[in-house]
C-alpha positions as CSV (number, residue, x, y, z in Angstrom):
1,X,60.0,-165.2,-18.7
2,X,58.8,-167.7,-21.4
3,X,55.4,-168.7,-21.7
4,X,54.5,-172.3,-22.5
5,X,52.7,-173.0,-25.7
6,X,49.7,-175.3,-26.2
7,X,46.9,-176.1,-28.6
8,X,43.9,-174.2,-26.9
9,X,40.5,-175.4,-26.6
10,X,37.3,-173.3,-26.7
11,X,37.5,-172.5,-22.8
12,X,41.2,-171.4,-23.2
13,X,40.3,-169.1,-26.0
14,X,37.5,-167.5,-24.0
15,X,39.8,-167.1,-21.1
16,X,42.5,-165.4,-23.4
17,X,39.9,-163.1,-24.9
18,X,38.7,-162.1,-21.3
19,X,42.3,-161.5,-20.3
20,X,42.9,-159.3,-23.2
21,X,39.7,-157.3,-22.7
22,X,38.2,-158.5,-26.1
23,X,34.4,-158.3,-25.6
24,X,32.7,-161.6,-27.0
25,X,29.7,-163.8,-26.4
26,X,28.2,-167.1,-27.3
27,X,24.9,-166.9,-29.1
28,X,23.7,-170.5,-28.5
29,X,23.0,-171.0,-32.3
30,X,26.6,-171.7,-33.5
31,X,29.9,-172.8,-32.2
32,X,31.6,-169.4,-32.7
33,X,32.7,-166.8,-30.1
34,X,31.2,-163.5,-31.5
35,X,33.6,-160.6,-31.4
36,X,31.8,-157.5,-30.5
37,X,34.4,-154.9,-31.8
38,X,33.8,-156.0,-35.3
39,X,30.1,-156.6,-35.0
40,X,29.4,-153.0,-34.1
41,X,31.0,-151.7,-37.4
42,X,28.8,-150.4,-40.2
43,X,27.8,-153.2,-42.7
44,X,29.0,-156.1,-40.4
45,X,26.5,-158.8,-40.3
46,X,28.5,-161.1,-37.9
47,X,31.9,-161.7,-36.7
48,X,33.0,-164.9,-35.1
49,X,36.0,-167.0,-34.0
50,X,35.9,-170.6,-34.6
51,X,38.1,-173.3,-33.3
52,X,38.4,-175.7,-36.2
53,X,40.4,-179.0,-36.7
54,X,43.0,-177.1,-38.7
55,X,43.1,-174.2,-36.3
56,X,41.5,-170.8,-35.5
57,X,39.2,-169.1,-38.0
58,X,38.1,-165.3,-37.3
59,X,35.5,-164.8,-39.9
60,X,33.4,-161.5,-40.5
61,X,30.7,-161.1,-43.1
62,X,30.0,-157.6,-44.6
63,X,26.7,-157.1,-46.4
64,X,27.3,-155.8,-49.9
65,X,24.8,-153.5,-51.9
66,X,23.7,-155.6,-54.9
67,X,24.5,-152.6,-57.0
68,X,28.0,-152.6,-55.9
69,X,28.5,-156.4,-56.5
70,X,30.1,-156.0,-60.0
71,X,32.5,-153.5,-58.7
72,X,33.5,-155.5,-55.5
73,X,34.0,-158.6,-57.6
74,X,36.4,-156.7,-59.9
75,X,38.2,-155.3,-56.8
76,X,38.9,-158.7,-55.0
77,X,42.4,-159.2,-56.4
78,X,43.4,-155.9,-55.1
79,X,41.5,-156.2,-51.8
80,X,43.4,-159.4,-51.2
81,X,46.7,-158.0,-52.0
82,X,46.2,-154.9,-49.9
83,X,45.3,-157.0,-46.9
84,X,47.8,-160.0,-47.0
85,X,46.9,-161.5,-43.7
86,X,43.3,-161.8,-44.7
87,X,41.4,-164.1,-47.0
88,X,38.6,-162.1,-48.8
89,X,35.9,-163.5,-51.0
90,X,32.3,-163.0,-52.0
91,X,29.6,-165.2,-51.0
92,X,26.4,-164.7,-53.3
93,X,23.2,-166.7,-52.8
94,X,19.8,-166.3,-54.2
95,X,17.9,-165.8,-50.9
96,X,20.1,-163.2,-49.3
97,X,22.0,-160.1,-50.0
98,X,25.7,-160.5,-51.3
99,X,28.4,-160.7,-48.6
100,X,32.0,-160.0,-48.5
101,X,33.5,-162.7,-46.3
102,X,36.7,-161.7,-44.6
103,X,38.8,-164.4,-42.8
104,X,42.0,-164.7,-40.6
105,X,43.5,-168.2,-40.1
106,X,45.9,-169.1,-37.3
107,X,47.3,-172.6,-37.4
108,X,48.2,-173.3,-33.6
109,X,48.9,-177.1,-34.1
110,X,52.6,-176.6,-32.7
111,X,51.2,-174.7,-29.8
112,X,50.0,-171.2,-29.2
113,X,50.9,-168.8,-26.4
114,X,48.4,-166.1,-25.1
115,X,50.6,-163.4,-26.6
116,X,50.5,-165.1,-30.0
117,X,46.8,-165.6,-29.7
118,X,46.3,-161.8,-28.9
119,X,48.6,-160.8,-31.7
120,X,46.4,-162.9,-34.1
121,X,43.2,-161.4,-32.8
122,X,44.5,-157.7,-32.7
123,X,45.9,-157.8,-36.3
124,X,42.9,-159.6,-37.9
125,X,40.4,-157.2,-36.2
126,X,42.5,-154.3,-37.1
127,X,42.8,-155.3,-40.7
128,X,39.1,-156.3,-40.9
129,X,38.1,-153.0,-39.5
130,X,40.1,-151.1,-42.0
131,X,38.7,-153.1,-44.9
132,X,35.1,-152.5,-43.5
133,X,35.8,-148.7,-43.3
134,X,37.3,-148.7,-46.9
135,X,34.2,-150.6,-48.2
136,X,31.9,-148.1,-46.3
137,X,33.8,-145.2,-47.8
138,X,33.4,-146.7,-51.3
139,X,29.7,-147.1,-50.6
140,X,29.9,-150.9,-51.2
141,X,28.1,-151.8,-48.0
142,X,24.3,-152.2,-47.8
143,X,22.8,-149.0,-46.4
144,X,25.1,-146.9,-48.2
145,X,22.9,-146.8,-51.2
146,X,22.1,-143.1,-50.8
147,X,25.8,-142.3,-51.3
148,X,27.6,-142.5,-54.6
149,X,30.8,-144.5,-54.8
150,X,33.9,-142.4,-53.8
151,X,37.1,-143.1,-55.6
152,X,40.1,-143.5,-53.3
153,X,42.6,-143.8,-56.2
C-alpha cells in the first residue's frame, strides 16, 4: 500500500512523532518540538525539531569544554566527513560556553510520508547520539574536565 505524501504542518509532525513513539514536548519559549531521546544525552543542552520555510531542521547543541575548543575546531572537517548526513559547526559567543551545533535537514517541499519522516528522525537522532558519545569519550564535552582526552586513532 502506498502512503500519500504531503508537506507537513506542526500538528502533523507531532502526530507522526507520537505514532513513532518518539517522546517530545513543547516548552512555550520557542517554536521547536524538543526531542527527549537526545536531550537526555550527556553534554546536550537542547535538541529541537523546527518547521522552517525551507523544510525540517533537527538541531542539537552540545556544550564544549573551553579547553577543548581548539581541538574540536581542528576536528570539524573530520567530524563533518564522518557524519555526512549532519551539518556540524561551532558556535562561540562571549556570554556562554562554546557549543557544537549538530543539525539534520529534510526538504519536504515535494511532500513527505510518515515513513520518510520517521527515517529522517531516526537517522538524525542516531547519528547525533553517536557524535555526542564520541565527543564525550574524547572529553570534549563540558563536565568531562576531570578526564584527559582519549585518542580514538
